[in-house]
C-alpha positions in Angstrom: -13.4 46.7 -13.4 -13.6 43.1 -12.2 -13.5 40.4 -14.8 -16.1 38.3 -12.9 -18.7 39.9 -10.6 -21.7 38.4 -8.8 -24.2 40.8 -7.3 -26.7 39.3 -4.8 -26.8 36.0 -6.7 -29.0 33.2 -5.5 -29.7 29.8 -6.9 -32.7 27.7 -5.8 -33.6 24.3 -7.1 -37.2 23.3 -7.3 -37.0 20.4 -4.8 -34.2 21.9 -2.7 -34.6 22.3 1.1 -32.4 25.4 1.0 -30.8 27.6 -1.7 -27.8 26.1 -3.3 -26.4 29.7 -3.4 -27.8 32.4 -1.1 -27.2 36.1 -1.8 -23.6 35.7 -3.1 -21.5 38.8 -3.7 -18.1 38.2 -5.3 -15.6 40.0 -7.5 -12.6 38.4 -9.2 -10.1 40.4 -11.1 -8.1 39.5 -14.2 -5.2 37.3 -13.4 -6.5 36.1 -10.0 -6.0 32.6 -8.8 -9.0 31.8 -6.5 -9.6 28.6 -4.5 -13.2 27.7 -3.7 -13.3 25.6 -0.5 -16.0 24.3 1.7 -17.8 21.0 2.5 -19.5 18.9 -0.1 -22.9 20.6 -0.9 -21.7 24.1 0.1 -22.3 25.5 -3.4 -18.8 25.3 -5.1 -19.9 23.3 -8.2 -23.1 25.3 -8.5 -21.1 28.6 -8.6 -18.9 27.2 -11.3 -21.9 26.0 -13.3 -23.4 29.5 -13.2 -20.1 31.1 -14.4 -20.0 28.6 -17.3 -23.7 29.4 -18.0 -24.7 25.7 -17.7 -27.4 27.0 -15.3 -29.0 30.3 -14.7 -29.2 32.2 -11.4 -32.6 32.4 -9.7 -31.9 36.0 -8.5 -29.1 38.5 -8.9 -26.7 39.6 -11.6 -23.6 37.8 -13.0 -21.2 39.6 -15.3 -18.2 37.9 -16.9 -15.9 39.8 -19.1 -18.6 42.5 -19.6 -21.3 39.9 -20.5 -24.5 40.0 -18.5 -25.3 36.3 -18.3 -29.0 36.9 -17.8 -29.3 38.6 -21.1 -27.4 36.0 -23.2 -29.5 34.5 -25.9 -29.2 30.7 -26.3 -27.4 31.2 -29.7 -24.8 33.4 -27.9 -23.9 30.9 -25.2 -21.5 28.9 -27.3 -19.6 32.0 -28.3 -19.4 33.1 -24.7 -18.0 29.7 -23.7 -15.1 30.2 -26.1 -13.6 32.6 -23.7 -13.8 30.1 -20.8 -12.0 26.8 -20.3 -13.4 24.1 -18.0 -11.6 21.2 -16.3 -13.6 18.4 -14.8 -12.6 16.0 -12.0 -13.5 13.0 -14.2 -11.8 14.5 -17.3 -14.8 14.2 -19.7 -12.5 13.0 -22.5 -14.0 11.5 -25.7 -13.2 7.8 -25.5 -13.3 7.2 -29.2 -10.7 9.9 -30.0 -7.0 9.9 -29.4 -5.2 12.4 -27.2 -4.3 14.6 -30.2 -7.9 14.4 -31.5 -9.4 15.3 -28.1 -7.4 18.5 -27.9 -7.9 19.3 -31.6 -11.7 18.9 -31.2 -11.8 22.1 -29.0 -10.4 24.0 -32.0 -12.4 22.3 -34.7 -15.7 23.2 -33.1 -14.9 26.9 -33.4 -13.8 26.7 -37.0 -10.0 26.8 -36.6 -8.1 25.9 -39.8 -6.4 22.5 -40.1 -3.0 24.1 -40.6 -3.4 26.1 -37.3 -4.6 23.0 -35.4 -1.6 21.0 -36.7 0.8 23.6 -35.4 -0.9 24.5 -32.1 -1.9 21.1 -30.7 1.6 19.6 -30.5 2.8 22.8 -28.7 0.1 22.4 -26.1 0.7 18.7 -25.6 4.4 19.4 -25.1 3.5 22.1 -22.6 1.6 19.6 -20.4 4.2 16.9 -20.8 2.3 14.6 -23.2 4.7 14.5 -26.1 4.7 10.9 -27.4 1.1 10.2 -26.2 -0.6 11.8 -29.2 -2.0 8.6 -30.6 -3.0 7.1 -27.2 -6.7 6.7 -26.3 -8.1 7.7 -22.9 -8.3 4.2 -21.6 -4.6 3.8 -22.2 -3.7 6.8 -20.0 -3.0 7.2 -16.3 -5.2 9.5 -14.2 -2.6 12.2 -14.3 -2.1 11.9 -18.0 -5.9 12.1 -18.6 -6.1 15.2 -16.5 -3.3 16.8 -18.5 -5.2 16.1 -21.7 -8.2 17.8 -20.1 -6.1 20.9 -19.2 -4.6 21.0 -22.7 -8.1 20.8 -24.3 -9.4 23.6 -21.9 -6.5 25.9 -22.6 -5.7 25.3 -26.2 -8.0 28.2 -27.3 -6.3 30.5 -24.7 -9.4 31.4 -22.7 -9.6 34.4 -20.5 -10.9 32.3 -17.6 -10.2 28.7 -16.6 -12.7 27.0 -14.3 -11.6 23.8 -12.5 -13.8 21.5 -10.5 -11.7 19.3 -8.2 -9.0 18.8 -10.9 -6.7 16.8 -8.5 -9.6 15.0 -6.7 -8.7 11.6 -8.3 -4.9 12.0 -8.3 -2.1 11.1 -5.9 0.0 13.9 -4.3 2.9 13.6 -6.7 0.7 13.8 -9.8 -1.3 16.6 -8.2 1.9 18.6 -7.9 2.5 18.3 -11.7 -1.1 19.4 -12.4 -0.7 22.5 -10.1 2.6 23.4 -11.8 0.8 23.6 -15.1 -2.1 25.6 -13.7 0.2 28.0 -11.9 2.2 28.6 -15.2 -1.1 29.2 -17.0 -2.2 31.7 -14.4 1.1 33.5 -14.6 0.5 34.3 -18.3 -2.6 36.3 -17.2 -5.4 33.7 -17.3 -7.8 33.9 -14.4 -8.3 30.6 -12.6 -11.1 29.7 -10.3 -10.6 26.2 -8.8 -12.9 24.3 -6.4 -10.9 21.9 -4.2 -10.9 19.9 -1.0 -7.1 19.5 -1.0 -5.9 21.1 2.1 -2.2 20.6 1.2 -2.5 22.5 -2.1 -4.4 25.4 -0.6 -2.1 25.8 2.4 1.1 25.6 0.3 0.1 27.9 -2.6 -1.4 30.7 -0.5 -3.7 32.1 -3.2 -7.0 33.8 -2.6 -9.4 31.6 -0.7 -13.2 31.9 -0.9 -15.0 29.6 1.5 -18.7 28.6 1.1 -20.9 27.2 3.7 -24.6 26.2 3.0 -24.6 28.4 0.0 -23.1 31.5 1.6 -19.7 33.0 1.4 -18.3 32.9 4.9 -14.7 33.8 4.2 -12.8 35.7 1.4 -9.1 35.8 2.3 -6.1 36.9 0.3 -3.2 34.5 0.6 -5.5 32.3 2.6 -5.3 28.8 4.2 -7.7 25.9 4.0 -8.8 25.9 7.7 -12.0 27.6 8.5 -12.9 29.7 11.5 -16.3 27.9 11.4 -14.7 24.8 12.8 -11.6 26.1 14.7 -10.9 29.1 16.9 -9.3 31.9 15.0 -6.1 32.0 17.1 -5.6 28.2 16.8 -6.2 28.3 13.0 -3.7 31.1 12.7 -1.0 29.5 14.8 -1.4 26.0 13.4 -1.4 27.1 9.8 1.8 29.2 10.3 3.4 26.3 12.2 2.7 24.0 9.3 4.2 26.5 6.9 7.2 27.2 9.1 6.6 30.9 9.5 5.4 33.2 12.3 4.9 36.4 10.4 1.2 36.5 9.3 1.9 39.5 7.1 4.8 37.9 5.2 4.5 38.0 1.5 4.1 34.4 0.2 3.8 35.1 -3.5 6.7 36.2 -5.7 6.0 38.9 -8.3 4.9 37.6 -11.7 7.8 36.4 -13.8 5.9 37.1 -17.0 4.4 40.5 -17.6 1.1 40.5 -19.5 -1.0 43.3 -20.8 -4.8 43.4 -20.9 -6.4 40.6 -22.9 -8.8 41.3 -25.7 -11.2 38.7 -27.0 -10.4 38.6 -30.7 -11.1 36.1 -33.5 -9.2 34.9 -36.5 -5.4 35.0 -36.9 -4.9 37.4 -34.1 -6.5 35.1 -31.6 -4.6 32.1 -32.9 -1.3 34.1 -32.6 -2.2 35.1 -29.1 -2.9 31.5 -28.1 0.4 30.3 -29.6 2.3 33.0 -27.8 0.6 32.1 -24.5 1.5 28.4 -25.0 5.2 29.4 -25.6 5.1 31.6 -22.4 3.8 28.7 -20.3 6.4 26.3 -21.6 9.1 28.9 -20.8 7.8 29.3 -17.3 7.7 25.6 -16.6 11.2 24.9 -18.1 12.8 27.9 -16.2 11.2 27.0 -12.9 9.9 30.5 -12.5 6.8 29.5 -10.6 5.8 31.3 -7.4 6.8 30.2 -3.9 3.6 28.2 -3.4 4.7 25.6 -6.0 8.1 25.4 -4.3 6.4 24.8 -0.9 4.0 22.2 -2.4 6.9 20.4 -4.1 8.9 20.4 -0.9 5.9 19.0 1.0 5.4 16.2 -1.5 9.0 15.1 -1.9 10.1 15.5 1.7 7.1 14.1 3.5 3.9 15.9 4.2 3.6 18.5 7.0 0.0 18.3 8.1 -2.3 20.8 9.8 -0.8 20.2 13.2 2.9 19.9 12.1 3.1 16.1 12.1 5.4 14.6 9.5 3.9 12.0 7.2 5.6 9.6 4.9 6.3 10.5 1.3 4.2 8.8 -1.4 7.3 6.8 -2.4 7.3 5.1 1.0 3.6 4.5 1.7 0.2 4.3 0.1 -1.5 5.7 3.3 -1.3 9.4 2.2 -3.4 11.6 4.4 -4.6 8.8 6.7 -2.6 9.8 9.7 0.2 7.2 9.5 3.4 8.7 10.9 6.9 7.9 9.9 7.6 6.2 13.3 4.6 4.1 13.0 5.6 3.0 9.5 9.1 2.0 10.6 7.6 -0.1 13.5 5.0 -1.7 11.3 7.5 -2.7 8.7 9.6 -4.5 11.3 6.6 -6.4 12.6 5.5 -7.3 9.2 8.7 -9.1 8.5 8.5 -11.2 11.7 5.1 -12.6 10.9 5.1 -15.8 8.8 2.5 -16.4 6.2 -0.5 -18.4 7.4 -1.0 -21.9 5.8 -3.3 -22.0 2.9 -6.8 -23.3 3.7 -7.8 -26.7 2.2 -9.4 -26.5 -1.2 -12.7 -28.1 -2.1 -12.9 -30.5 -5.1 -16.2 -30.6 -6.9 -17.4 -33.3 -9.2 -18.9 -32.3 -12.5 -22.1 -34.4 -12.4 -25.4 -32.7 -12.7 -27.3 -31.9 -9.5 -30.8 -31.0 -8.5 -29.6 -29.9 -5.0 -26.2 -28.9 -3.6 -25.1 -31.2 -0.8 -22.9 -30.0 2.0 -19.6 -31.7 3.0 -21.0 -32.9 6.3 -24.1 -34.8 4.8 -22.8 -35.8 1.4 -21.9 -39.4 2.4 -25.3 -40.0 3.8 -27.2 -38.7 0.8 -25.0 -39.6 -2.1 -26.8 -42.9 -2.7 -30.3 -41.3 -2.6 -29.9 -38.0 -4.4 -27.7 -37.5 -7.4 -25.9 -34.3 -6.6 -22.7 -32.2 -6.7 -20.6 -34.0 -4.1 -17.9 -32.1 -2.2 -15.0 -33.6 -0.3 -11.8 -32.2 1.1 -8.3 -33.3 0.0 -6.7 -35.6 0.6 -9.6 -38.2 1.2 -10.4 -40.4 -1.8 -13.5 -39.5 -3.9 -16.8 -41.2 -3.0 -18.2 -44.2 -4.9 -19.9 -43.2 -8.1 -23.7 -43.0 -8.2 -26.4 -42.8 -10.8 -25.2 -43.1 -14.4 -21.6 -43.2 -13.3 -22.3 -46.2 -11.0 -24.1 -48.1 -13.9 -21.1 -47.5 -16.2 -18.7 -48.8 -13.5 -20.8 -51.9 -13.0 -20.8 -52.7 -16.7 -17.0 -52.3 -16.9 -16.7 -54.6 -13.9 -18.8 -57.3 -15.6 -16.6 -57.1 -18.7 -13.5 -57.6 -16.7 -15.0 -60.7 -15.0 
């Protein structure tokens, strides 16, 4: 039986010109890693919102871990969400709480004991690489660190399902690699992950299941899929270019290694058993990360990031250590040439600076007319260096005349 199933699900907003989701059928098994791809407005975020029960479907049936979401009473929704973790693109951290407090808060709201929180939170922070950042506030973190806090908060309760909406959307490629390593390790302990993304490099490298949406409909559901869509490219070209980028010609080749960690079926339990399960899962993730037992997709993604990107059409792009133009089509040869040209160009001379007097003004006089109007209208006189300042006018002129008389 599928862990997540959607049967003829539609979502229509009152003022929408078309359904946000239109007759969706989808089944996701326990332990799957699914990428949701598609253009902005295709329905990815709406689908995640329905799974989280932030919104309700207009038509159809959604079942998650045996729960019929249409029949959940409002008081049951918080308990349902305990089995689901959610990672936002913009982190959604509590700005008035430290890193430690943000992660602990996810346990506090479900009544976890203080002793358990004190033992579990440091383990999770160590797993996501944030040891030493426990007392930092969100504004003191980098984007990658903030996203790691969000992952730790989402996973600390060991949910059956982890939903992620563009978790690498605001991050550079190297930082994105670290985030995907953590998510891959979490998935390998048995947690189901559904991730919406526009990141072509991640999808093509990891070769997980890909579900593509277009104007609210599922147009592709592909195991070990790539990012490219048959909607925009001929099938033969998509196939050849994606395999060219990945350096393989065998479309039936197995891209994913067997799971390094064997996990049994998960049961949603409460109390000490649940806490023990969460602690064991954190230990398993840490072991996976430290041993480097991730699947081949992470290895391909790491190679792409550290060796220079191989794009959709096989062009080599500069690594993030060499350029800030990631993904903008700047090739290595172009970078080498531009660097040489940049050294040969001398810096242009600085433009002349304007000097403004501090006298009060009823109107601002331009530099070309100030000499003609200075005697008539007291104003803010502007001149360019190095000419001498104009003769004082108004109160300043009167003071100068009195000083002159005293000198005589």
